[in-house]
PDB file with one MODEL, atoms N, CA, C and O in Angstrom:
MODEL        1
ATOM      1  N   MET A   1      36.017  86.797  80.910  1.00  0.00           N
ATOM      2  CA  MET A   1      36.849  86.220  81.954  1.00  0.00           C
ATOM      3  C   MET A   1      37.800  87.297  82.473  1.00  0.00           C
ATOM      4  O   MET A   1      38.442  88.005  81.698  1.00  0.00           O
ATOM      5  N   LYS A   2      37.874  87.404  83.772  1.00  0.00           N
ATOM      6  CA  LYS A   2      38.686  88.443  84.409  1.00  0.00           C
ATOM      7  C   LYS A   2      40.160  88.313  84.044  1.00  0.00           C
ATOM      8  O   LYS A   2      40.828  89.323  83.822  1.00  0.00           O
ATOM      9  N   TRP A   3      40.680  87.091  83.980  1.00  0.00           N
ATOM     10  CA  TRP A   3      42.097  86.903  83.663  1.00  0.00           C
ATOM     11  C   TRP A   3      42.414  87.501  82.292  1.00  0.00           C
ATOM     12  O   TRP A   3      43.418  88.195  82.134  1.00  0.00           O
ATOM     13  N   LEU A   4      41.567  87.235  81.310  1.00  0.00           N
ATOM     14  CA  LEU A   4      41.796  87.770  79.965  1.00  0.00           C
ATOM     15  C   LEU A   4      41.725  89.294  79.962  1.00  0.00           C
ATOM     16  O   LEU A   4      42.539  89.956  79.319  1.00  0.00           O
ATOM     17  N   ASP A   5      40.760  89.843  80.676  1.00  0.00           N
ATOM     18  CA  ASP A   5      40.647  91.305  80.751  1.00  0.00           C
ATOM     19  C   ASP A   5      41.878  91.910  81.421  1.00  0.00           C
ATOM     20  O   ASP A   5      42.406  92.923  80.964  1.00  0.00           O
ATOM     21  N   ASP A   6      42.326  91.286  82.500  1.00  0.00           N
ATOM     22  CA  ASP A   6      43.529  91.766  83.192  1.00  0.00           C
ATOM     23  C   ASP A   6      44.753  91.676  82.286  1.00  0.00           C
ATOM     24  O   ASP A   6      45.600  92.568  82.279  1.00  0.00           O
ATOM     25  N   PHE A   7      44.833  90.581  81.520  1.00  0.00           N
ATOM     26  CA  PHE A   7      45.978  90.383  80.628  1.00  0.00           C
ATOM     27  C   PHE A   7      45.969  91.431  79.516  1.00  0.00           C
ATOM     28  O   PHE A   7      47.008  91.998  79.180  1.00  0.00           O
ATOM     29  N   LYS A   8      44.797  91.681  78.951  1.00  0.00           N
ATOM     30  CA  LYS A   8      44.676  92.706  77.906  1.00  0.00           C
ATOM     31  C   LYS A   8      45.110  94.065  78.442  1.00  0.00           C
ATOM     32  O   LYS A   8      45.842  94.802  77.781  1.00  0.00           O
ATOM     33  N   SER A   9      44.652  94.383  79.635  1.00  0.00           N
ATOM     34  CA  SER A   9      45.014  95.656  80.259  1.00  0.00           C
ATOM     35  C   SER A   9      46.520  95.747  80.478  1.00  0.00           C
ATOM     36  O   SER A   9      47.124  96.787  80.217  1.00  0.00           O
ATOM     37  N   ALA A  10      47.123  94.676  80.950  1.00  0.00           N
ATOM     38  CA  ALA A  10      48.568  94.657  81.178  1.00  0.00           C
ATOM     39  C   ALA A  10      49.326  94.834  79.863  1.00  0.00           C
ATOM     40  O   ALA A  10      50.361  95.500  79.828  1.00  0.00           O
ATOM     41  N   LEU A  11      48.817  94.243  78.786  1.00  0.00           N
ATOM     42  CA  LEU A  11      49.460  94.395  77.478  1.00  0.00           C
ATOM     43  C   LEU A  11      49.373  95.836  76.988  1.00  0.00           C
ATOM     44  O   LEU A  11      50.363  96.399  76.520  1.00  0.00           O
ATOM     45  N   VAL A  12      48.199  96.424  77.096  1.00  0.00           N
ATOM     46  CA  VAL A  12      48.016  97.803  76.640  1.00  0.00           C
ATOM     47  C   VAL A  12      48.948  98.737  77.400  1.00  0.00           C
ATOM     48  O   VAL A  12      49.531  99.652  76.820  1.00  0.00           O
ATOM     49  N   ASN A  13      49.085  98.501  78.696  1.00  0.00           N
ATOM     50  CA  ASN A  13      49.944  99.341  79.537  1.00  0.00           C
ATOM     51  C   ASN A  13      51.403  98.899  79.526  1.00  0.00           C
ATOM     52  O   ASN A  13      52.259  99.545  80.130  1.00  0.00           O
ATOM     53  N   GLU A  14      51.678  97.799  78.838  1.00  0.00           N
ATOM     54  CA  GLU A  14      53.023  97.206  78.795  1.00  0.00           C
ATOM     55  C   GLU A  14      53.591  97.046  80.204  1.00  0.00           C
ATOM     56  O   GLU A  14      54.754  97.350  80.469  1.00  0.00           O
ATOM     57  N   ASP A  15      52.737  96.561  81.090  1.00  0.00           N
ATOM     58  CA  ASP A  15      53.097  96.326  82.489  1.00  0.00           C
ATOM     59  C   ASP A  15      53.720  94.931  82.594  1.00  0.00           C
ATOM     60  O   ASP A  15      53.016  93.940  82.789  1.00  0.00           O
ATOM     61  N   LEU A  16      55.035  94.869  82.462  1.00  0.00           N
ATOM     62  CA  LEU A  16      55.731  93.585  82.414  1.00  0.00           C
ATOM     63  C   LEU A  16      55.579  92.786  83.697  1.00  0.00           C
ATOM     64  O   LEU A  16      55.488  91.559  83.654  1.00  0.00           O
ATOM     65  N   ASP A  17      55.550  93.459  84.833  1.00  0.00           N
ATOM     66  CA  ASP A  17      55.371  92.752  86.103  1.00  0.00           C
ATOM     67  C   ASP A  17      54.006  92.082  86.164  1.00  0.00           C
ATOM     68  O   ASP A  17      53.888  90.932  86.589  1.00  0.00           O
ATOM     69  N   LYS A  18      52.983  92.803  85.739  1.00  0.00           N
ATOM     70  CA  LYS A  18      51.622  92.251  85.746  1.00  0.00           C
ATOM     71  C   LYS A  18      51.502  91.115  84.729  1.00  0.00           C
ATOM     72  O   LYS A  18      50.861  90.100  85.005  1.00  0.00           O
ATOM     73  N   ILE A  19      52.112  91.281  83.559  1.00  0.00           N
ATOM     74  CA  ILE A  19      52.090  90.222  82.545  1.00  0.00           C
ATOM     75  C   ILE A  19      52.734  88.962  83.105  1.00  0.00           C
ATOM     76  O   ILE A  19      52.185  87.868  82.974  1.00  0.00           O
ATOM     77  N   GLU A  20      53.890  89.114  83.722  1.00  0.00           N
ATOM     78  CA  GLU A  20      54.581  87.960  84.303  1.00  0.00           C
ATOM     79  C   GLU A  20      53.725  87.300  85.377  1.00  0.00           C
ATOM     80  O   GLU A  20      53.618  86.074  85.426  1.00  0.00           O
ATOM     81  N   TYR A  21      53.120  88.112  86.233  1.00  0.00           N
ATOM     82  CA  TYR A  21      52.259  87.574  87.289  1.00  0.00           C
ATOM     83  C   TYR A  21      51.107  86.769  86.685  1.00  0.00           C
ATOM     84  O   TYR A  21      50.815  85.659  87.131  1.00  0.00           O
ATOM     85  N   LEU A  22      50.461  87.333  85.677  1.00  0.00           N
ATOM     86  CA  LEU A  22      49.319  86.661  85.065  1.00  0.00           C
ATOM     87  C   LEU A  22      49.732  85.381  84.343  1.00  0.00           C
ATOM     88  O   LEU A  22      49.001  84.390  84.370  1.00  0.00           O
ATOM     89  N   ILE A  23      50.886  85.396  83.704  1.00  0.00           N
ATOM     90  CA  ILE A  23      51.367  84.181  83.042  1.00  0.00           C
ATOM     91  C   ILE A  23      51.618  83.089  84.077  1.00  0.00           C
ATOM     92  O   ILE A  23      51.299  81.922  83.846  1.00  0.00           O
ATOM     93  N   ASN A  24      52.184  83.466  85.207  1.00  0.00           N
ATOM     94  CA  ASN A  24      52.468  82.494  86.264  1.00  0.00           C
ATOM     95  C   ASN A  24      51.225  82.050  87.017  1.00  0.00           C
ATOM     96  O   ASN A  24      51.261  81.051  87.735  1.00  0.00           O
ATOM     97  N   ASN A  25      50.131  82.774  86.863  1.00  0.00           N
ATOM     98  CA  ASN A  25      48.871  82.439  87.533  1.00  0.00           C
ATOM     99  C   ASN A  25      47.765  82.220  86.509  1.00  0.00           C
ATOM    100  O   ASN A  25      46.664  82.760  86.617  1.00  0.00           O
ATOM    101  N   TYR A  26      48.096  81.417  85.525  1.00  0.00           N
ATOM    102  CA  TYR A  26      47.189  81.079  84.434  1.00  0.00           C
ATOM    103  C   TYR A  26      45.976  80.329  84.989  1.00  0.00           C
ATOM    104  O   TYR A  26      46.149  79.454  85.837  1.00  0.00           O
ATOM    105  N   PRO A  27      44.758  80.639  84.542  1.00  0.00           N
ATOM    106  CA  PRO A  27      43.565  79.964  85.077  1.00  0.00           C
ATOM    107  C   PRO A  27      43.549  78.472  84.750  1.00  0.00           C
ATOM    108  O   PRO A  27      44.061  78.036  83.719  1.00  0.00           O
ATOM    109  N   ASP A  28      42.951  77.711  85.652  1.00  0.00           N
ATOM    110  CA  ASP A  28      42.889  76.257  85.477  1.00  0.00           C
ATOM    111  C   ASP A  28      41.962  75.841  84.343  1.00  0.00           C
ATOM    112  O   ASP A  28      42.261  74.901  83.605  1.00  0.00           O
ATOM    113  N   LYS A  29      40.852  76.529  84.204  1.00  0.00           N
ATOM    114  CA  LYS A  29      39.865  76.125  83.204  1.00  0.00           C
ATOM    115  C   LYS A  29      39.533  77.286  82.281  1.00  0.00           C
ATOM    116  O   LYS A  29      39.289  78.412  82.714  1.00  0.00           O
ATOM    117  N   MET A  30      39.532  76.965  80.975  1.00  0.00           N
ATOM    118  CA  MET A  30      39.137  77.932  79.946  1.00  0.00           C
ATOM    119  C   MET A  30      38.414  77.174  78.848  1.00  0.00           C
ATOM    120  O   MET A  30      38.695  76.003  78.596  1.00  0.00           O
ATOM    121  N   ASN A  31      37.477  77.858  78.196  1.00  0.00           N
ATOM    122  CA  ASN A  31      36.856  77.230  77.034  1.00  0.00           C
ATOM    123  C   ASN A  31      37.746  77.483  75.814  1.00  0.00           C
ATOM    124  O   ASN A  31      38.746  78.195  75.903  1.00  0.00           O
ATOM    125  N   ILE A  32      37.379  76.904  74.699  1.00  0.00           N
ATOM    126  CA  ILE A  32      38.209  76.982  73.492  1.00  0.00           C
ATOM    127  C   ILE A  32      38.436  78.428  73.057  1.00  0.00           C
ATOM    128  O   ILE A  32      39.563  78.807  72.738  1.00  0.00           O
ATOM    129  N   GLU A  33      37.387  79.230  73.043  1.00  0.00           N
ATOM    130  CA  GLU A  33      37.526  80.629  72.618  1.00  0.00           C
ATOM    131  C   GLU A  33      38.464  81.395  73.540  1.00  0.00           C
ATOM    132  O   GLU A  33      39.280  82.193  73.079  1.00  0.00           O
ATOM    133  N   GLU A  34      38.349  81.154  74.836  1.00  0.00           N
ATOM    134  CA  GLU A  34      39.228  81.821  75.792  1.00  0.00           C
ATOM    135  C   GLU A  34      40.672  81.373  75.605  1.00  0.00           C
ATOM    136  O   GLU A  34      41.599  82.173  75.728  1.00  0.00           O
ATOM    137  N   MET A  35      40.856  80.094  75.310  1.00  0.00           N
ATOM    138  CA  MET A  35      42.210  79.577  75.084  1.00  0.00           C
ATOM    139  C   MET A  35      42.824  80.193  73.829  1.00  0.00           C
ATOM    140  O   MET A  35      44.009  80.527  73.816  1.00  0.00           O
ATOM    141  N   GLN A  36      42.029  80.342  72.786  1.00  0.00           N
ATOM    142  CA  GLN A  36      42.522  80.955  71.555  1.00  0.00           C
ATOM    143  C   GLN A  36      42.882  82.420  71.786  1.00  0.00           C
ATOM    144  O   GLN A  36      43.897  82.906  71.288  1.00  0.00           O
ATOM    145  N   CYS A  37      42.049  83.107  72.539  1.00  0.00           N
ATOM    146  CA  CYS A  37      42.324  84.507  72.866  1.00  0.00           C
ATOM    147  C   CYS A  37      43.589  84.599  73.714  1.00  0.00           C
ATOM    148  O   CYS A  37      44.431  85.465  73.480  1.00  0.00           O
ATOM    149  N   ALA A  38      43.727  83.713  74.693  1.00  0.00           N
ATOM    150  CA  ALA A  38      44.914  83.705  75.555  1.00  0.00           C
ATOM    151  C   ALA A  38      46.169  83.441  74.732  1.00  0.00           C
ATOM    152  O   ALA A  38      47.206  84.061  74.969  1.00  0.00           O
ATOM    153  N   ALA A  39      46.085  82.528  73.769  1.00  0.00           N
ATOM    154  CA  ALA A  39      47.244  82.223  72.926  1.00  0.00           C
ATOM    155  C   ALA A  39      47.670  83.459  72.134  1.00  0.00           C
ATOM    156  O   ALA A  39      48.862  83.749  72.026  1.00  0.00           O
ATOM    157  N   ALA A  40      46.704  84.179  71.585  1.00  0.00           N
ATOM    158  CA  ALA A  40      47.024  85.398  70.834  1.00  0.00           C
ATOM    159  C   ALA A  40      47.628  86.458  71.754  1.00  0.00           C
ATOM    160  O   ALA A  40      48.575  87.147  71.376  1.00  0.00           O
ATOM    161  N   LEU A  41      47.087  86.582  72.945  1.00  0.00           N
ATOM    162  CA  LEU A  41      47.621  87.554  73.904  1.00  0.00           C
ATOM    163  C   LEU A  41      49.036  87.186  74.329  1.00  0.00           C
ATOM    164  O   LEU A  41      49.884  88.061  74.503  1.00  0.00           O
ATOM    165  N   LEU A  42      49.290  85.896  74.494  1.00  0.00           N
ATOM    166  CA  LEU A  42      50.634  85.452  74.868  1.00  0.00           C
ATOM    167  C   LEU A  42      51.635  85.757  73.759  1.00  0.00           C
ATOM    168  O   LEU A  42      52.784  86.099  74.039  1.00  0.00           O
ATOM    169  N   GLU A  43      51.212  85.637  72.508  1.00  0.00           N
ATOM    170  CA  GLU A  43      52.091  86.006  71.392  1.00  0.00           C
ATOM    171  C   GLU A  43      52.412  87.501  71.441  1.00  0.00           C
ATOM    172  O   GLU A  43      53.548  87.912  71.205  1.00  0.00           O
ATOM    173  N   ASN A  44      51.400  88.301  71.750  1.00  0.00           N
ATOM    174  CA  ASN A  44      51.628  89.743  71.882  1.00  0.00           C
ATOM    175  C   ASN A  44      52.575  90.039  73.038  1.00  0.00           C
ATOM    176  O   ASN A  44      53.440  90.907  72.930  1.00  0.00           O
ATOM    177  N   ALA A  45      52.413  89.325  74.128  1.00  0.00           N
ATOM    178  CA  ALA A  45      53.297  89.519  75.282  1.00  0.00           C
ATOM    179  C   ALA A  45      54.730  89.168  74.916  1.00  0.00           C
ATOM    180  O   ALA A  45      55.662  89.874  75.300  1.00  0.00           O
ATOM    181  N   ALA A  46      54.912  88.082  74.176  1.00  0.00           N
ATOM    182  CA  ALA A  46      56.258  87.681  73.755  1.00  0.00           C
ATOM    183  C   ALA A  46      56.881  88.765  72.880  1.00  0.00           C
ATOM    184  O   ALA A  46      58.072  89.054  73.000  1.00  0.00           O
ATOM    185  N   ALA A  47      56.084  89.360  72.009  1.00  0.00           N
ATOM    186  CA  ALA A  47      56.590  90.434  71.147  1.00  0.00           C
ATOM    187  C   ALA A  47      57.005  91.648  71.978  1.00  0.00           C
ATOM    188  O   ALA A  47      58.019  92.284  71.689  1.00  0.00           O
ATOM    189  N   ILE A  48      56.227  91.966  73.000  1.00  0.00           N
ATOM    190  CA  ILE A  48      56.579  93.091  73.875  1.00  0.00           C
ATOM    191  C   ILE A  48      57.883  92.802  74.600  1.00  0.00           C
ATOM    192  O   ILE A  48      58.754  93.668  74.685  1.00  0.00           O
ATOM    193  N   TYR A  49      58.023  91.588  75.124  1.00  0.00           N
ATOM    194  CA  TYR A  49      59.259  91.225  75.824  1.00  0.00           C
ATOM    195  C   TYR A  49      60.462  91.315  74.892  1.00  0.00           C
ATOM    196  O   TYR A  49      61.517  91.810  75.289  1.00  0.00           O
ATOM    197  N   LYS A  50      60.313  90.844  73.663  1.00  0.00           N
ATOM    198  CA  LYS A  50      61.422  90.906  72.702  1.00  0.00           C
ATOM    199  C   LYS A  50      61.789  92.349  72.383  1.00  0.00           C
ATOM    200  O   LYS A  50      62.969  92.694  72.316  1.00  0.00           O
ATOM    201  N   ARG A  51      60.775  93.192  72.186  1.00  0.00           N
ATOM    202  CA  ARG A  51      61.037  94.599  71.898  1.00  0.00           C
ATOM    203  C   ARG A  51      61.718  95.285  73.081  1.00  0.00           C
ATOM    204  O   ARG A  51      62.669  96.045  72.902  1.00  0.00           O
ATOM    205  N   LYS A  52      61.230  95.013  74.278  1.00  0.00           N
ATOM    206  CA  LYS A  52      61.838  95.604  75.479  1.00  0.00           C
ATOM    207  C   LYS A  52      63.274  95.124  75.652  1.00  0.00           C
ATOM    208  O   LYS A  52      64.145  95.888  76.068  1.00  0.00           O
ATOM    209  N   GLN A  53      63.514  93.861  75.331  1.00  0.00           N
ATOM    210  CA  GLN A  53      64.866  93.318  75.439  1.00  0.00           C
ATOM    211  C   GLN A  53      65.801  94.054  74.479  1.00  0.00           C
ATOM    212  O   GLN A  53      66.928  94.387  74.846  1.00  0.00           O
ATOM    213  N   LYS A  54      65.342  94.309  73.255  1.00  0.00           N
ATOM    214  CA  LYS A  54      66.152  95.057  72.287  1.00  0.00           C
ATOM    215  C   LYS A  54      66.419  96.473  72.784  1.00  0.00           C
ATOM    216  O   LYS A  54      67.535  96.980  72.670  1.00  0.00           O
ATOM    217  N   GLU A  55      65.382  97.109  73.340  1.00  0.00           N
ATOM    218  CA  GLU A  55      65.546  98.465  73.867  1.00  0.00           C
ATOM    219  C   GLU A  55      66.567  98.487  75.001  1.00  0.00           C
ATOM    220  O   GLU A  55      67.411  99.381  75.065  1.00  0.00           O
ATOM    221  N   LEU A  56      66.489  97.508  75.889  1.00  0.00           N
ATOM    222  CA  LEU A  56      67.448  97.436  76.993  1.00  0.00           C
ATOM    223  C   LEU A  56      68.859  97.182  76.489  1.00  0.00           C
ATOM    224  O   LEU A  56      69.823  97.728  77.023  1.00  0.00           O
ATOM    225  N   ASN A  57      68.977  96.357  75.468  1.00  0.00           N
ATOM    226  CA  ASN A  57      70.287  96.073  74.898  1.00  0.00           C
ATOM    227  C   ASN A  57      70.901  97.343  74.307  1.00  0.00           C
ATOM    228  O   ASN A  57      72.096  97.592  74.468  1.00  0.00           O
ATOM    229  N   ILE A  58      70.089  98.137  73.631  1.00  0.00           N
ATOM    230  CA  ILE A  58      70.571  99.405  73.070  1.00  0.00           C
ATOM    231  C   ILE A  58      71.039 100.326  74.193  1.00  0.00           C
ATOM    232  O   ILE A  58      72.104 100.936  74.097  1.00  0.00           O
ATOM    233  N   GLU A  59      70.248 100.426  75.250  1.00  0.00           N
ATOM    234  CA  GLU A  59      70.633 101.274  76.384  1.00  0.00           C
ATOM    235  C   GLU A  59      71.904 100.755  77.050  1.00  0.00           C
ATOM    236  O   GLU A  59      72.756 101.544  77.459  1.00  0.00           O
ATOM    237  N   PHE A  60      72.035  99.448  77.159  1.00  0.00           N
ATOM    238  CA  PHE A  60      73.238  98.850  77.743  1.00  0.00           C
ATOM    239  C   PHE A  60      74.467  99.197  76.906  1.00  0.00           C
ATOM    240  O   PHE A  60      75.525  99.512  77.450  1.00  0.00           O
ATOM    241  N   GLN A  61      74.323  99.137  75.593  1.00  0.00           N
ATOM    242  CA  GLN A  61      75.438  99.485  74.710  1.00  0.00           C
ATOM    243  C   GLN A  61      75.817 100.958  74.868  1.00  0.00           C
ATOM    244  O   GLN A  61      76.998 101.303  74.835  1.00  0.00           O
ATOM    245  N   LYS A  62      74.821 101.821  75.040  1.00  0.00           N
ATOM    246  CA  LYS A  62      75.098 103.241  75.267  1.00  0.00           C
ATOM    247  C   LYS A  62      75.879 103.435  76.563  1.00  0.00           C
ATOM    248  O   LYS A  62      76.823 104.224  76.609  1.00  0.00           O
ATOM    249  N   VAL A  63      75.490 102.723  77.605  1.00  0.00           N
ATOM    250  CA  VAL A  63      76.188 102.822  78.895  1.00  0.00           C
ATOM    251  C   VAL A  63      77.616 102.324  78.756  1.00  0.00           C
ATOM    252  O   VAL A  63      78.544 102.923  79.300  1.00  0.00           O
ATOM    253  N   LYS A  64      77.793 101.226  78.027  1.00  0.00           N
ATOM    254  CA  LYS A  64      79.151 100.701  77.816  1.00  0.00           C
ATOM    255  C   LYS A  64      80.021 101.722  77.096  1.00  0.00           C
ATOM    256  O   LYS A  64      81.177 101.926  77.469  1.00  0.00           O
ATOM    257  N   LYS A  65      79.476 102.362  76.068  1.00  0.00           N
ATOM    258  CA  LYS A  65      80.241 103.369  75.328  1.00  0.00           C
ATOM    259  C   LYS A  65      80.564 104.563  76.211  1.00  0.00           C
ATOM    260  O   LYS A  65      81.682 105.078  76.179  1.00  0.00           O
ATOM    261  N   ALA A  66      79.597 105.004  76.994  1.00  0.00           N
ATOM    262  CA  ALA A  66      79.824 106.143  77.884  1.00  0.00           C
ATOM    263  C   ALA A  66      80.874 105.798  78.929  1.00  0.00           C
ATOM    264  O   ALA A  66      81.680 106.648  79.310  1.00  0.00           O
ATOM    265  N   LYS A  67      80.866 104.573  79.385  1.00  0.00           N
ATOM    266  CA  LYS A  67      81.834 104.133  80.392  1.00  0.00           C
ATOM    267  C   LYS A  67      83.252 104.143  79.818  1.00  0.00           C
ATOM    268  O   LYS A  67      84.208 104.436  80.537  1.00  0.00           O
ATOM    269  N   GLN A  68      83.392 103.827  78.542  1.00  0.00           N
ATOM    270  CA  GLN A  68      84.705 103.835  77.896  1.00  0.00           C
ATOM    271  C   GLN A  68      85.301 105.238  77.880  1.00  0.00           C
ATOM    272  O   GLN A  68      86.518 105.401  77.969  1.00  0.00           O
ATOM    273  N   TYR A  69      84.442 106.249  77.766  1.00  0.00           N
ATOM    274  CA  TYR A  69      84.922 107.622  77.661  1.00  0.00           C
ATOM    275  C   TYR A  69      85.051 108.324  79.008  1.00  0.00           C
ATOM    276  O   TYR A  69      85.612 109.416  79.085  1.00  0.00           O
ATOM    277  N   SER A  70      84.539 107.711  80.064  1.00  0.00           N
ATOM    278  CA  SER A  70      84.649 108.361  81.377  1.00  0.00           C
ATOM    279  C   SER A  70      86.043 108.132  81.948  1.00  0.00           C
ATOM    280  O   SER A  70      86.698 107.138  81.636  1.00  0.00           O
ATOM    281  N   PHE A  71      86.480 109.050  82.776  1.00  0.00           N
ATOM    282  CA  PHE A  71      87.843 108.978  83.315  1.00  0.00           C
ATOM    283  C   PHE A  71      87.856 108.395  84.691  1.00  0.00           C
ATOM    284  O   PHE A  71      88.920 108.261  85.295  1.00  0.00           O
TER     285      PHE A  71
ENDMDL
END
């Protein structure tokens, strides 16, 4: 299924925009195996989002600290 292939590709590339697009344009019909694969991919996507959120939070904290020291 093209949607699953596109989703896998977006995960490998950590393309958050493409992942979001694909999640919002979920296919209407899937068989059981495709649904199970999609569920696993969605879990991976959630993990990527959580990791990216932590990374952004760290960068935000660095900016806040740098801002404190700027004149």
